C-alpha positions in Angstrom: 1.4 27.6 24.5 4.6 28.4 25.9 3.2 31.3 28.0 0.7 29.2 29.2 1.5 29.0 33.5 -0.6 26.0 33.7 0.4 22.2 32.8 0.8 21.1 29.5 0.8 17.9 27.9 1.1 16.9 24.6 -0.6 14.6 22.5 1.2 15.1 18.6 3.5 12.4 17.7 5.7 13.4 17.0 5.4 16.4 19.5 5.1 19.8 18.4 7.3 21.8 21.2 10.5 20.7 22.6 11.1 20.2 25.9 7.2 19.4 27.3 5.8 16.7 28.3 3.8 14.0 25.2 1.8 11.4 24.8 2.1 9.3 21.4 0.9 6.1 20.0 3.0 3.4 19.4 1.3 2.6 16.0 3.2 -0.5 15.9 1.6 -2.2 18.6 -1.3 -0.9 17.7 -1.3 -3.0 14.1 0.0 -6.2 16.3 -2.8 -6.0 18.6 -5.5 -5.4 15.7 -4.0 -8.7 14.0 -3.7 -10.5 17.4 -7.4 -9.7 17.8 -8.1 -10.8 15.0 -6.4 -14.5 15.0 -7.6 -14.9 18.2 -11.6 -14.9 17.2 -10.1 -17.6 14.8 -10.3 -16.0 11.6 -7.7 -16.9 8.6 -8.2 -14.1 5.7 -6.8 -10.6 6.6 -6.1 -7.6 4.7 -5.1 -4.2 6.1 -6.5 -1.1 4.2 -4.2 2.1 5.3 -2.4 4.9 3.5 0.7 4.4 2.1 3.9 6.3 2.8 2.2 7.9 5.9 4.4 6.7 8.9 1.7 5.9 11.4 -0.5 3.8 8.8 3.1 2.1 7.0 3.9 0.9 11.2 0.7 -0.1 11.7 0.4 -2.8 8.7 4.3 -3.7 10.4 2.7 -4.5 13.2 -0.3 -6.3 12.0 1.4 -8.0 9.9 4.3 -9.2 12.2 1.6 -11.1 14.4 -0.4 -12.5 11.4 3.0 -14.4 10.2 4.0 -14.6 13.7 0.9 -16.3 15.2 -0.8 -17.3 11.6 
């Protein structure tokens, strides 16, 4: 990839290549938005299924729990 002469944007999180543009996912925001969405629908019982010890999943759980705690 480093030898290509075309524009390159990475979609890995964290990026694999240094000094290249990258797009990542805000996993905390993903979880928070899911919690806010469910609360807005009037739901009152919640569960989270994820992968313990995996950074992306742990961040989604934190975002989800923060929304439920803050708004619920």
